[in-house]
DRENDO-830899 format. One record per residue: residue number from 1; x, y negated, z of N, C-alpha, C, O in turn. Coordinates in nm, 3 decimals. Atoms other than C-alpha are relative to their C-alpha. Layout:
<nodes>
node k->NUM n.x->X n.y->Y n.z->Z ca.x->X ca.y->Y ca.z->Z c.x->X c.y->Y c.z->Z o.x->X o.y->Y o.z->Z
...
</nodes>
This chain:
<nodes>
node k->1 n.x->0.088 n.y->-0.003 n.z->-0.099 ca.x->-2.504 ca.y->5.282 ca.z->-3.634 c.x->-0.145 c.y->-0.037 c.z->-0.037 o.x->-0.168 o.y->-0.139 o.z->-0.101
node k->2 n.x->0.117 n.y->-0.034 n.z->-0.001 ca.x->-2.854 ca.y->5.353 ca.z->-3.632 c.x->-0.100 c.y->-0.107 c.z->0.099 o.x->-0.058 o.y->-0.135 o.z->0.211
node k->3 n.x->0.030 n.y->-0.023 n.z->-0.117 ca.x->-3.105 ca.y->5.219 ca.z->-3.458 c.x->-0.138 c.y->0.005 c.z->-0.060 o.x->-0.185 o.y->-0.004 o.z->-0.173
node k->4 n.x->0.149 n.y->-0.123 n.z->-0.001 ca.x->-3.449 ca.y->5.369 ca.z->-3.367 c.x->-0.006 c.y->0.122 c.z->-0.081 o.x->-0.105 o.y->0.191 o.z->-0.104
node k->5 n.x->0.020 n.y->-0.131 n.z->0.034 ca.x->-3.316 ca.y->5.641 ca.z->-3.533 c.x->0.038 c.y->0.045 c.z->-0.156 o.x->0.085 o.y->0.154 o.z->-0.189
node k->6 n.x->-0.079 n.y->0.031 n.z->0.090 ca.x->-3.231 ca.y->5.539 ca.z->-3.870 c.x->0.061 c.y->-0.090 c.z->-0.064 o.x->-0.005 o.y->-0.193 o.z->-0.048
node k->7 n.x->-0.089 n.y->0.105 n.z->0.036 ca.x->-2.979 ca.y->5.321 ca.z->-4.041 c.x->-0.072 c.y->-0.104 c.z->-0.063 o.x->-0.140 o.y->-0.084 o.z->-0.164
node k->8 n.x->0.080 n.y->0.180 n.z->0.065 ca.x->-3.121 ca.y->4.939 ca.z->-4.122 c.x->0.065 c.y->-0.015 c.z->-0.110 o.x->0.173 o.y->0.045 o.z->-0.105
node k->9 n.x->-0.036 n.y->0.096 n.z->0.167 ca.x->-3.038 ca.y->4.772 ca.z->-4.498 c.x->0.050 c.y->-0.129 c.z->0.049 o.x->-0.012 o.y->-0.233 o.z->0.026
node k->10 n.x->-0.040 n.y->0.099 n.z->-0.039 ca.x->-2.812 ca.y->4.549 ca.z->-4.326 c.x->0.076 c.y->-0.110 c.z->-0.121 o.x->0.181 o.y->-0.070 o.z->-0.170
node k->11 n.x->-0.020 n.y->0.100 n.z->0.085 ca.x->-2.770 ca.y->4.202 ca.z->-4.576 c.x->0.105 c.y->-0.068 c.z->0.038 o.x->0.149 o.y->-0.022 o.z->0.143
node k->12 n.x->-0.131 n.y->0.099 n.z->0.018 ca.x->-2.478 ca.y->3.950 ca.z->-4.593 c.x->-0.054 c.y->-0.126 c.z->-0.039 o.x->-0.124 o.y->-0.140 o.z->-0.140
node k->13 n.x->0.073 n.y->0.177 n.z->0.095 ca.x->-2.564 ca.y->3.531 ca.z->-4.631 c.x->0.106 c.y->0.008 c.z->-0.119 o.x->0.213 o.y->0.066 o.z->-0.098
node k->14 n.x->-0.095 n.y->0.012 n.z->0.123 ca.x->-2.388 ca.y->3.473 ca.z->-4.988 c.x->0.044 c.y->-0.191 c.z->0.026 o.x->0.088 o.y->-0.269 o.z->-0.059
node k->15 n.x->-0.149 n.y->0.164 n.z->-0.118 ca.x->-2.219 ca.y->3.098 ca.z->-4.736 c.x->0.046 c.y->0.122 c.z->0.086 o.x->0.007 o.y->0.081 o.z->0.195
node k->16 n.x->-0.080 n.y->-0.098 n.z->-0.085 ca.x->-2.057 ca.y->3.396 ca.z->-4.547 c.x->0.118 c.y->0.020 c.z->-0.093 o.x->0.133 o.y->0.069 o.z->-0.205
node k->17 n.x->-0.144 n.y->-0.057 n.z->0.036 ca.x->-1.711 ca.y->3.412 ca.z->-4.578 c.x->0.041 c.y->0.094 c.z->0.070 o.x->-0.036 o.y->0.155 o.z->0.143
node k->18 n.x->-0.036 n.y->-0.126 n.z->-0.075 ca.x->-1.483 ca.y->3.666 ca.z->-4.442 c.x->0.098 c.y->0.004 c.z->0.117 o.x->0.199 o.y->0.066 o.z->0.153
node k->19 n.x->-0.100 n.y->0.070 n.z->-0.162 ca.x->-1.348 ca.y->3.522 ca.z->-4.130 c.x->-0.088 c.y->-0.011 c.z->0.069 o.x->-0.069 o.y->0.043 o.z->0.178
node k->20 n.x->0.138 n.y->0.028 n.z->-0.007 ca.x->-1.694 ca.y->3.422 ca.z->-4.068 c.x->-0.176 c.y->0.084 c.z->-0.024 o.x->-0.262 o.y->0.039 o.z->-0.101
node k->21 n.x->0.113 n.y->-0.051 n.z->0.070 ca.x->-1.999 ca.y->3.673 ca.z->-4.083 c.x->-0.043 c.y->0.064 c.z->0.040 o.x->0.029 o.y->0.152 o.z->0.087
node k->22 n.x->0.013 n.y->-0.112 n.z->-0.051 ca.x->-2.267 ca.y->3.874 ca.z->-3.962 c.x->-0.110 c.y->0.037 c.z->-0.051 o.x->-0.151 o.y->-0.041 o.z->-0.137
node k->23 n.x->0.075 n.y->-0.065 n.z->0.120 ca.x->-2.518 ca.y->4.067 ca.z->-4.113 c.x->-0.109 c.y->0.025 c.z->0.048 o.x->-0.105 o.y->0.040 o.z->0.170
node k->24 n.x->0.082 n.y->-0.018 n.z->-0.060 ca.x->-2.893 ca.y->4.130 ca.z->-4.089 c.x->-0.052 c.y->0.052 c.z->-0.110 o.x->-0.036 o.y->0.054 o.z->-0.232
node k->25 n.x->0.134 n.y->-0.066 n.z->0.056 ca.x->-3.184 ca.y->4.311 ca.z->-4.126 c.x->-0.133 c.y->0.061 c.z->0.089 o.x->-0.150 o.y->0.094 o.z->0.206
node k->26 n.x->0.215 n.y->-0.039 n.z->0.001 ca.x->-3.569 ca.y->4.409 ca.z->-4.091 c.x->-0.001 c.y->0.108 c.z->0.068 o.x->0.082 o.y->0.197 o.z->0.048
node k->27 n.x->0.024 n.y->-0.107 n.z->-0.002 ca.x->-3.689 ca.y->4.632 ca.z->-3.928 c.x->-0.158 c.y->-0.002 c.z->0.036 o.x->-0.173 o.y->0.028 o.z->0.154
node k->28 n.x->0.139 n.y->0.050 n.z->-0.019 ca.x->-4.085 ca.y->4.558 ca.z->-3.926 c.x->0.006 c.y->-0.164 c.z->0.098 o.x->0.049 o.y->-0.278 o.z->0.081
node k->29 n.x->0.009 n.y->0.184 n.z->-0.140 ca.x->-4.149 ca.y->4.276 ca.z->-3.597 c.x->0.137 c.y->-0.041 c.z->0.037 o.x->0.174 o.y->-0.138 o.z->0.104
node k->30 n.x->-0.122 n.y->0.068 n.z->-0.123 ca.x->-3.811 ca.y->4.273 ca.z->-3.504 c.x->0.129 c.y->0.044 c.z->-0.131 o.x->0.135 o.y->0.135 o.z->-0.214
node k->31 n.x->-0.148 n.y->0.045 n.z->0.097 ca.x->-3.440 ca.y->4.150 ca.z->-3.696 c.x->0.074 c.y->0.089 c.z->0.065 o.x->0.023 o.y->0.142 o.z->0.164
node k->32 n.x->-0.083 n.y->-0.033 n.z->-0.067 ca.x->-3.159 ca.y->4.305 ca.z->-3.600 c.x->0.173 c.y->-0.067 c.z->-0.051 o.x->0.198 o.y->-0.054 o.z->-0.171
node k->33 n.x->-0.029 n.y->0.043 n.z->0.076 ca.x->-2.822 ca.y->4.110 ca.z->-3.619 c.x->0.165 c.y->0.101 c.z->0.073 o.x->0.162 o.y->0.168 o.z->0.176
node k->34 n.x->-0.048 n.y->-0.102 n.z->0.008 ca.x->-2.505 ca.y->4.298 ca.z->-3.628 c.x->0.154 c.y->-0.107 c.z->-0.021 o.x->0.120 o.y->-0.225 o.z->-0.024
node k->35 n.x->-0.150 n.y->0.044 n.z->-0.017 ca.x->-2.125 ca.y->4.156 ca.z->-3.639 c.x->0.091 c.y->0.061 c.z->-0.122 o.x->0.176 o.y->0.146 o.z->-0.094
node k->36 n.x->-0.093 n.y->-0.066 n.z->0.180 ca.x->-1.958 ca.y->4.243 ca.z->-4.068 c.x->0.086 c.y->0.050 c.z->0.070 o.x->0.108 o.y->0.170 o.z->0.084
node k->37 n.x->-0.143 n.y->-0.087 n.z->-0.019 ca.x->-1.663 ca.y->4.273 ca.z->-3.920 c.x->0.075 c.y->0.082 c.z->0.125 o.x->0.194 o.y->0.102 o.z->0.146
node k->38 n.x->-0.003 n.y->-0.099 n.z->-0.063 ca.x->-1.703 ca.y->4.491 ca.z->-3.659 c.x->-0.158 c.y->0.072 c.z->0.042 o.x->-0.186 o.y->0.063 o.z->0.161
node k->39 n.x->0.098 n.y->-0.026 n.z->0.020 ca.x->-2.056 ca.y->4.655 ca.z->-3.720 c.x->-0.036 c.y->0.072 c.z->0.166 o.x->-0.134 o.y->0.052 o.z->0.239
node k->40 n.x->0.063 n.y->-0.084 n.z->-0.090 ca.x->-2.010 ca.y->4.916 ca.z->-3.438 c.x->-0.016 c.y->-0.014 c.z->0.209 o.x->-0.043 o.y->0.046 o.z->0.313
node k->41 n.x->-0.028 n.y->0.047 n.z->-0.156 ca.x->-1.939 ca.y->4.681 ca.z->-3.159 c.x->-0.154 c.y->-0.061 c.z->0.059 o.x->-0.160 o.y->-0.150 o.z->0.143
node k->42 n.x->0.129 n.y->0.014 n.z->-0.078 ca.x->-2.382 ca.y->4.693 ca.z->-3.102 c.x->-0.066 c.y->-0.103 c.z->-0.095 o.x->-0.049 o.y->-0.164 o.z->-0.200
node k->43 n.x->0.124 n.y->0.032 n.z->0.113 ca.x->-2.653 ca.y->4.574 ca.z->-3.215 c.x->-0.107 c.y->-0.154 c.z->0.105 o.x->-0.141 o.y->-0.142 o.z->0.223
node k->44 n.x->0.055 n.y->0.098 n.z->-0.070 ca.x->-2.849 ca.y->4.183 ca.z->-3.140 c.x->-0.180 c.y->0.044 c.z->-0.056 o.x->-0.242 o.y->-0.003 o.z->-0.152
node k->45 n.x->0.176 n.y->0.031 n.z->0.002 ca.x->-3.241 ca.y->4.277 ca.z->-3.118 c.x->-0.084 c.y->-0.151 c.z->0.007 o.x->-0.078 o.y->-0.233 o.z->0.099
node k->46 n.x->0.119 n.y->0.133 n.z->-0.079 ca.x->-3.512 ca.y->3.984 ca.z->-3.138 c.x->-0.073 c.y->0.063 c.z->-0.082 o.x->-0.053 o.y->0.160 o.z->-0.156
node k->47 n.x->0.134 n.y->-0.043 n.z->0.121 ca.x->-3.881 ca.y->3.968 ca.z->-3.303 c.x->0.001 c.y->-0.060 c.z->-0.082 o.x->0.032 o.y->-0.172 o.z->-0.043
node k->48 n.x->-0.039 n.y->0.022 n.z->0.090 ca.x->-3.860 ca.y->3.888 ca.z->-3.606 c.x->-0.026 c.y->-0.184 c.z->-0.011 o.x->0.051 o.y->-0.276 o.z->-0.040
node k->49 n.x->0.049 n.y->0.122 n.z->-0.094 ca.x->-4.082 ca.y->3.584 ca.z->-3.483 c.x->0.121 c.y->-0.108 c.z->-0.012 o.x->0.136 o.y->-0.177 o.z->-0.113
node k->50 n.x->-0.092 n.y->0.055 n.z->-0.053 ca.x->-3.773 ca.y->3.411 ca.z->-3.315 c.x->0.105 c.y->-0.020 c.z->-0.097 o.x->0.128 o.y->-0.139 o.z->-0.117
node k->51 n.x->-0.061 n.y->0.005 n.z->0.168 ca.x->-3.528 ca.y->3.476 ca.z->-3.654 c.x->-0.080 c.y->-0.135 c.z->-0.063 o.x->-0.046 o.y->-0.251 o.z->-0.038
node k->52 n.x->0.019 n.y->0.123 n.z->0.010 ca.x->-3.710 ca.y->3.246 ca.z->-3.789 c.x->-0.056 c.y->-0.090 c.z->-0.019 o.x->-0.094 o.y->-0.137 o.z->-0.127
node k->53 n.x->0.023 n.y->0.077 n.z->-0.011 ca.x->-3.807 ca.y->3.019 ca.z->-3.628 c.x->0.183 c.y->-0.063 c.z->0.028 o.x->0.243 o.y->-0.166 o.z->-0.006
node k->54 n.x->-0.179 n.y->0.062 n.z->0.043 ca.x->-3.409 ca.y->3.011 ca.z->-3.569 c.x->0.071 c.y->-0.074 c.z->-0.141 o.x->0.128 o.y->-0.177 o.z->-0.178
node k->55 n.x->-0.077 n.y->0.035 n.z->0.202 ca.x->-3.294 ca.y->2.988 ca.z->-3.943 c.x->-0.115 c.y->-0.171 c.z->-0.020 o.x->-0.066 o.y->-0.231 o.z->-0.115
node k->56 n.x->0.088 n.y->0.064 n.z->0.039 ca.x->-3.574 ca.y->2.702 ca.z->-3.965 c.x->0.086 c.y->-0.124 c.z->0.109 o.x->0.097 o.y->-0.232 o.z->0.050
node k->57 n.x->-0.019 n.y->0.071 n.z->-0.068 ca.x->-3.420 ca.y->2.506 ca.z->-3.670 c.x->0.202 c.y->-0.040 c.z->-0.029 o.x->0.277 o.y->-0.124 o.z->0.020
node k->58 n.x->-0.197 n.y->0.017 n.z->0.065 ca.x->-3.002 ca.y->2.570 ca.z->-3.876 c.x->-0.033 c.y->-0.096 c.z->-0.148 o.x->0.060 o.y->-0.157 o.z->-0.200
node k->59 n.x->0.082 n.y->0.041 n.z->0.110 ca.x->-3.208 ca.y->2.429 ca.z->-4.173 c.x->0.016 c.y->-0.117 c.z->0.070 o.x->0.126 o.y->-0.172 o.z->0.073
node k->60 n.x->-0.027 n.y->0.196 n.z->-0.003 ca.x->-3.285 ca.y->2.061 ca.z->-4.029 c.x->0.134 c.y->-0.024 c.z->0.071 o.x->0.121 o.y->-0.124 o.z->0.141
node k->61 n.x->-0.108 n.y->0.051 n.z->-0.055 ca.x->-2.947 ca.y->2.027 ca.z->-3.895 c.x->0.136 c.y->-0.031 c.z->-0.133 o.x->0.244 o.y->-0.079 o.z->-0.100
</nodes>
């Protein structure tokens, strides 16, 4: 699935397992997330600053 007319370069976390995984791509100032088991289901777009905030909050737990 393309985002904005081109194919994003998605990556998976090394912590992912086969049953619970998302893929993430950076698109300039935006981060795109998708379900790796169902990549055609759609993309979740959010500002990169919000993605960084989410990762920092998760790291504190």
